[in-house]
Structure formats: C-alpha cells, structure tokens
N, C-alpha and C positions, 0 to 999 in steps of 0.2 A: 507671431501673435501669442501672448502669454495665455496660459490655461489656468483655470481655477482647480486646484487639486483637492483630493479628499481631506488632506491635512488642513486646508483652509476653512473647512466646515467645523463648527463648534464640536468639541470632542464627544459630547453626549449624543450628537447626531451622526457621527461617523459610522458608516455601516461596518467597516472592518473591526472597529472597537466593539460594536454591538455583537458582531458575529463571534469574536473572541470570548465575550462575556456570556452570551446566551445561546450560541450555536446558530448554524445556518437556517434551521427551521424557524427561528424567531424573526427572520428578516422578511421584509416585503419584497415583491417582485422588483420594485424600483431600486431598493437597496442592493439586491443581488446583481442587478444589471449595472449599477454604479460601480460595484467592485470590479466587474469585468472591464468597464470603460476606463477606470483608474483616474482620468482627469476630465474636467469639463471644458468650457471655453472661457474667454475673457469675460463674457457677460453672465455666465451661470456655472454653478458647481457641477460636479459629476452627478450628484443627486438630481439636480434640476434637469440636466441633459437626459439622464435615464428616464425621468418622468415624462419628458417631452417625446422621447423616442417611443415609449409605450403608448402615449396618447395618439401620436401620428400613425403608429402601426395599427392601432385599433384594438388589439388584443394580443396576448402571448402567442396564441395560435397563428395569428397573422404575422407576427414577428418571425416565427419559426420558418414560415414559408417565403419570407422576403429574400430576394436575390441581392448580391452585393451592390449591384447598380441601383437598386431601389433604396438600400440602406444609405448609400452615399448621397442620395438626394435630400436626406434629412440634414438640416443645418447643424454643423458641429460634428458630423460623422464623416470622416475620411476613410480611405482604404484601410488604414491600420485598425481603427475602431470597428469598422464593418467586419474585418477578419476576426477580431477578438470575439465579437458577438457570435459569428458563425462557428467559430471553434468551440465555444461554450455549448451552443446548440447541438453540434455534432457529437460532442461527448455525451450529452444527455440522450441523444438518439441511440448511441451505442450501448449505453447502460440499459436503456429500456429494452433493447433487443436481446440483451444477455439474460440468461435464466440460470437458476440454480442447477439445472441439468448439465450446464456447461462446466460446472465446477469439477475439479479433479478430486476423486475420492480415493482414500487410502484404505484398502481392504486387507492388504497383506504386505509383508516385507518387499515382495517383488514390485508392488505398485510404487513404493517409495524409491526403491533402487532404480527402477526404470525411469522415474522422473528426473533423477539427479546423476545417473552414471555418466552420461556423455559430458555433463558440465564439470564433473569432478575428476574423472579417471586420468586425465593427462596433466593435471596440475603438479607442479614441482614442490609445493608446500602443502601441509595439511590445512584444509579448510573445514571448519566445523559449522554445519548448516542445520538450522531448525526449520521444520515444517510445522506450522500452527494450524490446528484443526478445530472445526466446530463440533457440536454434539452429534452430527451425522457423518463425521469423519471427512467432510469436505475440506480441502486445503484453502484456508483463508489468508495465508501469508507465508512468506519464506524469507529467511534472513541469514546471512553469513555472520556468525557471532565471534569467530576467532580465526585468525590465520597464523599458523605456527611455523616452526622451523621445518627442516626436511623430515624430521621424525618425531615431532611433538607439537601438539596444539594445546595452548593454555586456555582452559574454559572454566568459567566460574558460574555455578548455578544461579547466583544473583542476577547476572546479566541475562541468562536464558529465561528465567521466569519473569523478570521485569518486561522483557519483550513479549512474552506470552500474555501477561496481564494487560499490557497496552492493547493487544489485539482481541482481548476477551476470548482467548482460546480455551477450549474445554480440555484439549490434550495436545501433546507434541510428539513428533518423531524426530530424533536426532540422527544426523547422517554426517560422516566425515570420510575423507579419502586417506589411503595410504599411498604415498608417492612411489614406494617400492614396488607397488603392484600386488603385494601379498596382503590380503584382507584379514589375516589372522589377528585376533584381538591381542593387544598388549596388556600388561598389568595395569598401565595407566588408563587404558580404554575401559577396562572392567571397573577400576576404582571410580572413575568419573561417572560411569553409568549408575553405580550404586549410590553415589552422592546425589545424583539427579533424582533417582527413585525416592530417596528419603525426603528430599526437599519438596518434590511434587506431591508426596503423600501429605505433607504438612500443609501445603498451600491449597491443595485440592485440584491440581492440574495433573492429569495422568501422563506418565511417560510411556508411550505405547511400545517404543522400540528404539534401539540404537543400532544403526546399520553402518558397516564399514565397507567402503567401495574400493575394490582393487582394480587391476587392469581389465580383466575379463570376467570377474566374478565378484560376489559380495558375501558378507557374513552378517547375519542377524543375531545380535546378542540375545534376543528373546528366544529365537529358535535354538541357540546354543545352550540355553538354560541359565544364563547369567541374570535373568530378570524374572 
C-alpha cells in the first residue's frame, strides 16, 4: 500500500522544512510527531496521521503511557511506527531524568586526563581531542579533531575554534596522546599550544590546558609553565 510522505505535503507546510528554518521549538506537537512517523498512509499525509494519533490518544501524556499494542490499534500505525514513537518518548524520558549534576566537570588536569587516558593511551597514532566546556566547566562536548602519523598530529586552530563556537563553548581543554608512551612535550606541541592560546584570546574562548597522554602518565602544559 503506498504511503503519503512528507515530501508530498506542500513545502510551506512540511515540518522538516519548518524545523530547519525556525527550530524545533516552533513546531506543534503534531508536526514533531509527523517527523517521527516520516510517512502517512494512502489516504492521509504524515501530518494527518500524526494529528489523528494525538486525537485518538487524547493527550500527549496519554500517548506517553500507551503500550505498543495500543498504538498499533490506531489505523495507520504498525509495529515500525509504534516503535518510532516509543523510541522518541524514551529519549525524552532519559533526557528528563538527566540533570546537570550528571555532567562531567573539569576542575584540574587530572580530571581531563582521567577522562581520556584509557581511550588514548594505546592508540598507535596521535589523536588530538578537544573537550568543550560551559561557563561552569561542565563538559558539553568532545571531538577528535586530528589523527596524525606515529609522531605528529596536524592541528589547525581554525578547526578547533569552529567546533567550539558550534557548541557555544566558553572554554576548551586540548588533549592528545604520544604513541611512544612518553608524554614529554615536543617543540610542535608547545608551538600549537601557543597558537591556540593566541587564537582563543582573540575569539574569546579560553584554552584552559593542553594535556599530553603517555602510557602510564600525563603532562599538563599549563602545569609545566607553557601556558
């Protein structure tokens, strides 16, 4: 049986296009549910199906409490769509249960090193990782921005601060590994640190530290006086 997809709805009414233009907060409950459903039925669009699901459920709260067997009793909702709805609801539940107290906080070089040592210490190439922090030093993101050769990682401040700006980070901590196991900073490590400090000062995003991970130890360039 053919389904009426969101692309078959006039462009000015498509929830995905509206979300791209105005953000998720501008969408109605019906539009958000239609994005989860993706397609409608032969007789109605995804918007129409989403609207009917909400009407038959009675309320958002009732929809949250519906079991898969109840959802599939709604015309147009099979197992796949029921599971899509329940997956979206479960993600919402998990977000609601999480709190800022769950966030990882970087208070010292040891905190950053402890967070990444096991991930980086056994790698055979240098991986340059940035931790993005908010104003309370909570980690709001992590990204590997460069993977280099055995003894050199090519990192450009432009890429690092573009990623930081995208996440609205207040500060960053840079971390990379030395595959040799010796965390002693190289001249290149010191040079890139100074370039990052300079760029961060111009942009207004503080570089809190640059940490080098070895086999069983780490070095903080801040503690070593290079920052």
